[in-house]
C-alpha positions, 0 to 999 in steps of 0.5 A, spaced: 500 500 500 505 504 501 509 503 495 502 504 491 501 511 494 508 513 493 507 511 485 501 515 485 504 521 488 510 521 483 505 521 478 501 527 480 507 531 481 510 530 474 503 531 471 503 538 475 510 540 472 508 538 465 502 543 466 506 549 469 512 548 465 509 546 458 512 542 453 519 544 451 519 547 444 526 548 441 528 555 439 527 557 431 533 557 427 534 563 423 539 566 418 545 569 421 552 572 420 559 569 422 563 572 426 558 577 429 563 582 430 568 586 427 573 592 427 571 598 423 575 600 417 578 593 416 577 587 412 573 581 414 571 574 411 564 572 413 559 567 412 552 567 412 549 561 415 542 558 412 539 553 416 533 549 413 527 549 417 522 545 412 520 538 413 519 537 406 522 542 401 529 544 400 532 551 400 534 553 393 535 561 393 538 566 398 538 573 397 542 578 402 541 585 401 547 589 404 545 596 408 544 602 404 546 606 410 553 603 410 556 601 404 562 597 403 567 598 397 569 591 396 565 585 396 567 578 393 564 571 394 567 564 395 564 559 390 559 554 393 559 547 390 552 547 386 550 554 387 551 560 382 552 567 385 550 574 382 551 581 384 547 587 384 550 594 384 548 601 386 550 608 386 554 611 392 553 618 394 558 620 397 563 615 394 566 610 398 574 611 400 578 604 398 585 604 398 585 612 397 581 611 391 573 614 390 568 608 389 562 610 386 558 604 386 557 598 391 554 591 392 547 592 394 545 585 393 548 578 393 543 572 390 545 565 391 541 560 387 542 552 387 543 548 381 540 541 380 539 538 386 544 542 390 539 545 395 539 545 402 535 539 404 531 539 411 535 538 417 541 541 414 544 548 413 549 551 408 554 557 409 555 562 404 562 566 405 564 573 403 569 578 404 568 585 405 571 591 407 573 596 409 568 596 414 564 602 415 564 607 421 558 605 424 555 601 430 553 595 426 550 593 419 544 589 418 543 584 412 536 583 410 535 576 407 530 572 403 530 565 403 526 561 398 524 554 398 523 549 393 515 549 394 515 556 393 515 558 400 519 565 401 521 566 408 523 574 409 528 575 415 528 582 415 526 584 422 531 589 425 533 587 432 532 592 437 539 593 441 537 590 448 530 588 446 527 581 445 529 578 438 523 578 433 520 573 430 524 573 423 530 577 425 535 580 420 542 578 420 546 583 424 554 585 424 556 589 430 562 593 428 567 596 434 572 602 434 579 600 430 585 601 435 588 607 435 594 608 430 598 612 435 597 606 441 604 604 443 606 597 445 606 596 453 613 597 456 617 591 458 616 589 466 621 593 470 623 586 474 625 583 468 630 588 466 633 588 473 634 580 473 637 581 467 642 586 470 643 582 476 645 576 471 650 580 467 653 583 473 654 576 477 657 573 471 662 579 470 664 578 477 665 571 477 669 571 470 674 577 474 675 572 480 677 566 475 682 570 471 685 573 478 685 566 481 689 563 474 694 569 474 695 567 482 696 560 480 701 561 474 705 566 479 706 561 484 708 555 479 713 560 477 716 562 484 716 554 485 720 553 479 725 559 480 727 556 487 728 549 485 733 551 480 737 555 485 737 549 489 740 545 484 746 550 482 748 551 490 754 546 492 752 541 497 755 543 504 761 539 506 761 535 513 
């Protein structure tokens, strides 16, 4: 009877926990950029990571729109097996400075399209690498993305996340940009303790060398005096009885 009561109590506790906590629901994956942080003014290699959220259809096209308020002078793509890529351009005013030259056009959109059966299958993801720079002098870049499936469904990852706020249902990819290190910044000085240790080692080594030389000279002088005394003894005649 006692064992039966314990079983009933445990079952009731589990039931209450299930009602209160609810079923575990996995977080929705979305298109993202990796890495998510870079320095202003530099160049970087990034990858747009596209997961497939469909149970049956494959992802066949990915369109990434570059932000108009943060143009980049140089954008290049890395080949993705089974996919073709197309770049769209737009006029930039004012021009963007790249290696001392003014660039009046910038990439506005990158479109990857799967050929044949190369689409992103259910349960898989694909990365689309790009190189960009120099990165603009702004806090962040927002990349709105359209993800097209083989069944015609289009997911629009275009909602701009608010800093410090909750993530929207269909968030756009965000690249956070940090201030570049100051050009006049000097390297930190070496610790003073290390310099003192080196000086002590040098002085100890010099003193030891000097003592060794002095001892060698003293030894040679003693040998010379001993040889002279022995020679003088051999030259003097032995005393008569």
